[in-house]
KOLDRENKOL-503530 format. One record per residue: residue number from 0; residue in one letter; x negated, z, y of N, C-alpha, C, O in turn. Coordinates in pm, whole numbers, plus 50000, padded with zeros to 5 digits. Atoms other than C-alpha are relative to their C-alpha. Layout:
// residues N
 num residu    nu    nw    nv   cau   caw   cav    cu    cw    cv    ou    ow    ov
 NUM      a     X     Z     Y     X     Z     Y     X     Z     Y     X     Z     Y
...
This chain:
// residues 178
 num residu    nu    nw    nv   cau   caw   cav    cu    cw    cv    ou    ow    ov
   0      x 49982 50044 50136 11334 61315 28938 50147 50008 49958 50201 49915 49899
   1      x 49860 49979 50033 11684 61456 28894 50088 49898 50072 50185 49849 50014
   2      x 49924 50096 49919 11817 61227 29171 49990 49861 49939 50090 49790 49934
   3      x 50018 50132 50062 11672 60917 29001 50081 49987 49873 50139 49880 49848
   4      x 49918 50003 50122 11843 61005 28670 50147 49983 50037 50220 49906 49975
   5      x 49861 50009 49954 12171 61054 28856 50031 49859 50049 50136 49804 50016
   6      x 49981 50136 49948 12131 60718 29037 50004 49899 49885 50082 49804 49889
   7      x 50002 50091 50115 12050 60547 28707 50133 50006 49925 50186 49903 49883
   8      x 49872 49985 50068 12364 60689 28547 50112 49935 50079 50198 49867 50022
   9      x 49898 50060 49913 12578 60583 28843 49991 49848 49994 50092 49779 49985
  10      x 50021 50145 50006 12426 60234 28837 50050 49945 49866 50117 49843 49862
  11      x 49956 50043 50133 12485 60206 28462 50153 49999 49992 50212 49901 49946
  12      x 49854 49992 50004 12848 60321 28496 50063 49890 50086 50164 49832 50046
  13      x 49947 50106 49913 12906 60078 28784 49993 49865 49929 50090 49789 49929
  14      x 50016 50128 50071 12768 59785 28582 50094 49993 49881 50158 49890 49858
  15      x 49914 49995 50117 12958 59892 28270 50146 49974 50037 50212 49890 49977
  16      x 49860 50017 49961 13294 59923 28447 50025 49865 50067 50134 49809 50055
  17      x 49986 50134 49941 13234 59601 28643 50015 49896 49890 50096 49803 49901
  18      x 49992 50092 50114 13178 59421 28313 50137 50009 49934 50198 49906 49904
  19      x 49869 49980 50062 13496 59571 28163 50109 49937 50086 50195 49866 50034
  20      x 49897 50053 49910 13705 59481 28468 49993 49847 50003 50097 49781 49999
  21      x 50014 50147 49996 13564 59125 28483 50056 49937 49873 50125 49836 49880
  22      x 49949 50055 50126 13641 59065 28115 50150 50017 49989 50218 49929 49935
  23      x 49857 49977 50005 13987 59214 28149 50072 49901 50092 50179 49851 50057
  24      x 49937 50093 49907 14065 58995 28448 50000 49859 49946 50095 49784 49970
  25      x 50009 50135 50053 13950 58679 28269 50087 49980 49876 50132 49868 49850
  26      x 49920 50011 50121 14141 58753 27950 50148 50001 50038 50198 50099 50095
  27      x 49858 50008 49968 14498 58640 27989 50079 50060 49885 50060 50025 49769
  28      x 49916 49936 50101 14750 58853 27808 50104 49900 49953 50171 49835 50033
  29      x 49901 50092 50057 14965 58650 27574 50137 50068 50006 50151 50186 49975
  30      x 49864 49948 49988 15336 58694 27633 50092 49920 49909 50072 49801 49884
  31      x 49898 50067 50080 15630 58615 27413 50113 49955 50092 50118 49991 50209
  32      x 49877 50033 49928 15955 58459 27521 50080 50130 50011 50060 50221 49929
  33      x 49928 49873 49984 16197 58727 27646 50099 50031 49888 50120 50147 49855
  34      x 49897 49975 50098 16460 58679 27378 50013 49881 49905 50002 49765 49947
  35      x 49978 50103 50100 16518 58486 27056 50131 50031 49927 50152 50142 49878
  36      x 49876 49988 50075 16861 58429 26902 49967 49961 49855 49952 49843 49824
  37      x 50043 50027 50138 16774 58462 26534 50095 49909 49925 50052 49835 49836
  38      x 49905 50089 50069 17093 58285 26424 49971 49854 50034 50004 49765 49956
  39      x 50039 50136 49963 16965 57977 26612 49859 49967 49950 49827 49850 49926
  40      x 50140 50022 50040 16602 58025 26506 49987 49969 49851 49902 49889 49812
  41      x 50011 50022 50144 16662 58033 26131 50027 49852 49968 50088 49780 50047
  42      x 49987 50139 50042 16656 57705 25942 49862 49941 49974 49763 50013 49964
  43      x 50124 50071 50036 16390 57444 25869 49925 49957 50125 49984 49907 50221
  44      x 50091 50042 49893 16092 57380 26098 49889 49915 49939 49843 49942 49828
  45      x 50114 50084 50039 15824 57110 26072 49881 50038 50087 49894 50052 50208
  46      x 50121 49973 49925 15469 57190 26170 49951 49870 50064 49927 49771 49995
  47      x 50046 50117 49926 15361 56944 26439 49849 50005 50021 49780 49904 50009
  48      x 50143 49980 49980 15017 57089 26512 49969 50148 49981 50058 50232 49991
  49      x 50039 49861 50020 14820 57406 26445 49850 50016 50014 49775 49918 50012
  50      x 50141 49968 50019 14487 57579 26453 49981 50002 49849 50053 50075 49780
  51      x 50020 50001 50145 14353 57504 26104 49965 50140 49946 49882 50211 50003
  52      x 50023 49871 50065 14359 57809 25878 49958 49974 49856 49998 49876 49795
  53      x 50048 50016 50137 14187 57857 25542 50115 49988 49901 50108 49908 49807
  54      x 49889 50002 50096 14517 57921 25368 50084 49874 50010 50172 49852 49927
  55      x 49928 50127 49988 14647 57583 25490 49909 49880 49975 49948 49766 50001
  56      x 50095 50108 50020 14342 57379 25395 50059 49891 49909 50109 49920 49801
  57      x 49951 50113 50078 14442 57033 25272 50150 49978 50008 50204 49893 49938
  58      x 49853 50011 49991 14807 57076 25374 50044 49879 50083 49989 49851 50190
  59      x 49930 50108 49930 15021 56779 25477 50149 50029 49989 50193 50100 49899
  60      x 49853 49984 50004 15394 56770 25554 50042 50147 49994 50131 50184 49918
  61      x 49975 49856 50001 15396 57143 25627 50134 50033 50065 50167 49984 50173
  62      x 49872 49953 49947 15734 57308 25677 50011 50151 49981 49943 50211 49897
  63      x 49966 49859 50015 15867 57659 25722 50151 50010 50006 50215 49948 50092
  64      x 49856 49980 49998 16220 57766 25640 50028 50149 50007 49975 50228 49929
  65      x 49967 49861 49975 16366 58092 25769 50147 50023 49969 50233 49943 50009
  66      x 49863 49964 50036 16679 58260 25632 50019 50148 50028 49935 50230 49992
  67      x 49970 49858 49978 16840 58585 25746 50044 50062 49869 50132 50008 49800
  68      x 49960 49931 50123 16864 58828 25457 50104 50106 50035 50116 50148 50150
  69      x 49901 49894 49977 17140 59082 25415 49934 50139 50003 50002 50239 50021
  70      x 50073 49873 49999 16868 59352 25402 49929 50025 50133 49853 50120 50146
  71      x 50054 49977 49867 16768 59313 25767 49866 49934 50031 49811 49955 50138
  72      x 50123 50074 49971 16460 59095 25737 50028 49851 49986 50137 49809 49949
  73      x 49989 50146 50009 16398 58720 25746 49918 49953 49880 49803 49992 49864
  74      x 50072 50061 50113 16304 58530 25431 49924 49880 50054 49981 49796 50123
  75      x 50087 50108 49953 16012 58295 25500 49955 49919 49880 49900 49974 49785
  76      x 50045 50088 50107 15945 57995 25277 49917 49887 50062 49969 49802 50134
  77      x 50091 50102 49949 15642 57781 25360 49965 49902 49889 49939 49941 49775
  78      x 50034 50106 50096 15573 57450 25190 49904 49900 50065 49905 49880 50186
  79      x 50082 50113 49956 15315 57176 25215 49961 49918 49878 49971 49966 49764
  80      x 50052 50084 50107 15181 56889 25009 49848 50004 50009 49791 49981 50116
  81      x 50145 49985 50002 14818 56937 24905 49928 49866 49997 49956 49780 49913
  82      x 50098 50110 49994 14555 56678 25001 50056 49864 50037 49978 49772 50064
  83      x 49942 50126 49954 14802 56397 25086 50150 50020 50021 50206 50121 49979
  84      x 49855 49987 49978 15162 56334 25194 50077 49998 49869 50189 50048 49862
  85      x 49932 50002 50130 15249 56271 24829 49936 50096 49900 49964 50089 49780
  86      x 50068 49906 50088 15031 56551 24690 50092 50106 49944 50210 50114 49979
  87      x 49923 49895 50067 15145 56842 24478 50048 50102 50104 49972 50142 50193
  88      x 49944 49904 49905 15376 57082 24665 49941 50138 49977 49930 50187 49865
  89      x 50045 49861 50000 15234 57421 24753 50110 50081 50067 50167 50038 50166
  90      x 49886 49921 49953 15487 57699 24814 49962 50147 50003 49895 50198 49913
  91      x 50017 49856 49993 15477 58058 24929 50123 50060 50069 50178 50003 50164
  92      x 49882 49932 49946 15759 58301 25001 49958 50136 50053 49879 50207 49992
  93      x 50031 49872 49941 15742 58601 25229 50119 50057 50075 50231 50009 50065
  94      x 49899 49933 49921 15933 58829 25461 49948 50016 50142 49828 50030 50165
  95      x 50036 49973 49861 15938 58869 25837 50089 50112 50052 50210 50114 50029
  96      x 49930 49884 49946 16034 59190 26012 49991 49997 50152 49882 49982 50208
  97      x 49997 50003 49854 16141 59198 26377 49948 50133 50054 49988 50240 50007
  98      x 50047 49878 49933 15952 59445 26596 50108 50048 50096 50167 49969 50170
  99      x 49898 49941 49912 16188 59680 26779 49965 49975 50146 49849 49970 50184
 100      x 50012 50018 49854 16244 59620 27150 49916 49879 50040 49853 49879 50146
 101      x 50078 50121 49969 16081 59274 27137 50090 49882 50033 50040 49771 50053
 102      x 49909 50112 49978 16392 59065 27199 49998 49901 49884 50032 49784 49902
 103      x 50013 50083 50121 16336 58929 26845 49887 49897 50010 49880 49805 49928
 104      x 50108 50097 49980 16027 58743 26974 49870 50041 49930 49779 49959 49917
 105      x 50119 49953 50071 15768 58956 26790 50042 50038 49858 50129 50122 49837
 106      x 49972 49971 50140 15773 58959 26414 49871 50036 49929 49761 50005 49976
 107      x 50113 49975 50089 15545 59085 26141 50034 49931 49869 50135 49962 49806
 108      x 49976 50079 50120 15518 58844 25851 49914 50053 49886 49796 50083 49902
 109      x 50069 49947 50117 15427 58960 25504 50017 49905 49882 50128 49877 49837
 110      x 50000 50082 50121 15330 58733 25216 49944 50079 49881 49981 50055 49766
 111      x 50060 49917 50104 15125 58989 25024 50006 50145 50046 49947 50182 50148
 112      x 49989 49859 49966 15214 59357 25028 49865 50065 49984 49797 50036 49886
 113      x 49934 49943 49884 15103 59565 25217 49961 49932 50131 49989 49986 50239
 114      x 50054 50065 49880 14948 59316 25461 50108 49928 50080 50192 49858 50024
 115      x 49906 50066 49910 15146 59197 25763 49921 49938 50115 49826 49997 50165
 116      x 50064 50067 49887 15046 58948 26031 50097 49989 50116 50218 49976 50098
 117      x 49916 50012 49880 15171 58929 26386 50038 49854 50021 49954 49764 50016
 118      x 49939 50132 49983 15397 58630 26448 50079 50011 50130 50190 50064 50132
 119      x 49937 49989 49869 15481 58599 26817 50051 49864 50045 49976 49766 50044
 120      x 49941 50123 49947 15716 58335 26954 49969 49996 50150 50026 50072 50228
 121      x 50047 50002 49863 15546 58240 27281 50065 49890 50084 50049 49887 50206
 122      x 49926 50104 49928 15756 57935 27373 50108 49948 49906 50089 49938 49785
 123      x 49890 50055 50080 16088 57797 27259 50088 49915 50090 50114 49952 50205
 124      x 49910 50087 49922 16311 57512 27375 50135 50069 50015 50177 50146 49928
 125      x 49868 49941 49977 16645 57611 27522 50096 49966 49887 50182 50046 49851
 126      x 49912 50043 50109 16814 57413 27244 49941 50028 49860 49993 49983 49759
 127      x 50068 49963 50125 16577 57554 26977 49952 49878 49922 49948 49879 49799
 128      x 50052 50120 50066 16440 57206 26905 49850 50011 49971 49798 49938 49887
 129      x 50141 49973 50029 16080 57333 26916 49969 50146 50029 50042 50213 50103
 130      x 50047 49863 49979 15893 57663 26908 49848 50001 49990 49789 49916 49922
 131      x 50145 49984 50007 15535 57775 26958 49972 50145 49959 50027 50240 50015
 132      x 50029 49870 50060 15393 58064 26757 49851 50030 50013 49767 49942 49996
 133      x 50139 49956 49997 15073 58264 26803 49997 50148 49966 50091 50203 49908
 134      x 50015 49856 50017 14945 58620 26789 49920 50052 50119 49865 49972 50195
 135      x 50066 49948 49880 14789 58855 27047 49855 49954 50019 49810 49941 50132
 136      x 50141 50042 49989 14432 58742 26969 49984 49850 50021 49872 49802 50043
 137      x 50000 50147 49989 14524 58371 26993 49921 49934 49886 49877 49820 49899
 138      x 50072 50056 50115 14356 58322 26655 50086 49897 49927 50034 49802 49867
 139      x 49906 50090 50066 14666 58148 26522 50081 49925 50105 50109 49978 50213
 140      x 49914 50078 49912 14870 57873 26683 50071 49894 49916 50008 49819 49842
 141      x 49919 50101 50067 15154 57664 26546 50101 49944 50099 50166 50018 50171
 142      x 49894 50067 49925 15373 57410 26722 50097 49948 49896 50061 49869 49808
 143      x 49897 50034 50099 15697 57369 26530 50111 49920 50065 50139 49936 50184
 144      x 49888 50081 49952 15983 57122 26565 50107 49993 49892 50078 50008 49773
 145      x 49891 50014 50096 16321 57078 26403 49995 49865 49929 50058 49846 49825
 146      x 50016 50133 50061 16223 56718 26327 49852 49978 49968 49765 50043 50026
 147      x 50138 50023 50041 15910 56582 26163 49915 49933 50109 49792 49932 50102
 148      x 50069 50059 49884 15822 56400 26486 50060 50062 50125 50181 50057 50146
 149      x 49954 49933 49878 15843 56588 26813 50005 49900 50115 49922 49809 50122
 150      x 49992 50087 49883 15953 56416 27134 49871 50013 50081 49823 50124 50104
 151      x 50127 50001 49926 15642 56316 27331 50007 50086 50126 49911 50157 50158
 152      x 49984 49919 49878 15777 56476 27653 49990 50149 49967 49923 50224 50038
 153      x 50003 49860 50039 15831 56806 27475 49859 50043 49959 49813 50151 49996
 154      x 50136 49968 50044 15487 56795 27314 49908 50017 50120 49829 50112 50126
 155      x 50084 49991 49879 15319 56731 27650 50032 50126 50080 49941 50188 50136
 156      x 49959 49878 49930 15519 57017 27805 49937 50122 49931 49887 50212 49998
 157      x 50059 49890 50076 15401 57251 27528 49850 50007 50024 49795 50114 50048
 158      x 50144 50004 49980 15039 57140 27565 49964 50051 50139 49867 50125 50155
 159      x 50023 49954 49863 15056 57197 27940 50012 50152 50010 49930 50217 50074
 160      x 49982 49854 49998 15188 57552 27889 49885 50070 49927 49837 50174 49971
 161      x 50110 49940 50075 14919 57624 27629 49871 49998 50082 49793 50093 50076
 162      x 50117 50005 49910 14650 57511 27878 50008 50113 50102 49909 50180 50128
 163      x 49980 49892 49902 14797 57752 28135 49973 50137 49939 49928 50228 50008
 164      x 50022 49873 50069 14774 58030 27875 49858 50012 49945 49826 50107 49872
 165      x 50141 49999 50041 14405 57947 27813 49978 49990 49849 49885 50052 49797
 166      x 50025 50028 50141 14441 57834 27453 49892 49893 49990 49885 49803 50073
 167      x 50103 50100 50024 14146 57637 27317 50063 49882 49927 50080 49885 49805
 168      x 49930 50115 50058 14314 57302 27260 49908 49909 49921 49956 49819 49851
 169      x 50092 50080 50082 13999 57152 27108 50015 50038 49852 49976 49961 49764
 170      x 49980 49956 50138 14088 57353 26795 50134 49954 49942 50157 49965 49822
 171      x 49866 50041 50045 14443 57213 26777 49992 49873 49916 49931 49774 49957
 172      x 50002 50114 50091 14494 56976 26485 50143 49955 49973 50230 50036 49942
 173      x 49868 50058 50027 14793 56742 26445 50025 50005 49848 49937 49972 49769
 174      x 49962 49994 50142 14975 56792 26113 50059 49866 49958 50147 49812 50026
 175      x 49948 50124 50054 15039 56482 25906 50137 50028 49939 50151 50115 49853
 176      x 49864 49989 50054 15412 56447 25836 50042 49863 49950 49984 49762 49990
 177      x 49948 50128 50050 15607 56177 25650 50069 49926 50111 50120 49815 50089
């Protein structure tokens, strides 16, 4: 009787750890770019595509503008036109704080104190013409460009990288820009 209980526990532990290992092996860890030059990153970005979020519902012509503050954080200003390209402008201002030892690629963005969201730069063009943003859970995804229309070659390159990183591209929605 004692031996059967022991065997059952061993079997349970084997199945449990096998399940954990299998799930860990299938889950790809999201990585950021090694380094971001914030002086090149700041400025205006146009949203090219994103995973739709409740707080962006009805947004068209979405942009984000980043400015370095003299207090050590980045000022974030997001804008969009509600319900159409000529709709009423929606605006929100926040702050982004760089995580230490992240090469400036991991930020925490705050629009409402005390809440902060992870903002990870997972891809960026050498010339800073486009950037891709997500978070560790892959719940968020934004493809940004310095122009309202991204070069097709660059977009395809980004999509290919996102496929390699196991992002669900069926959730990706193109942002309407002027």
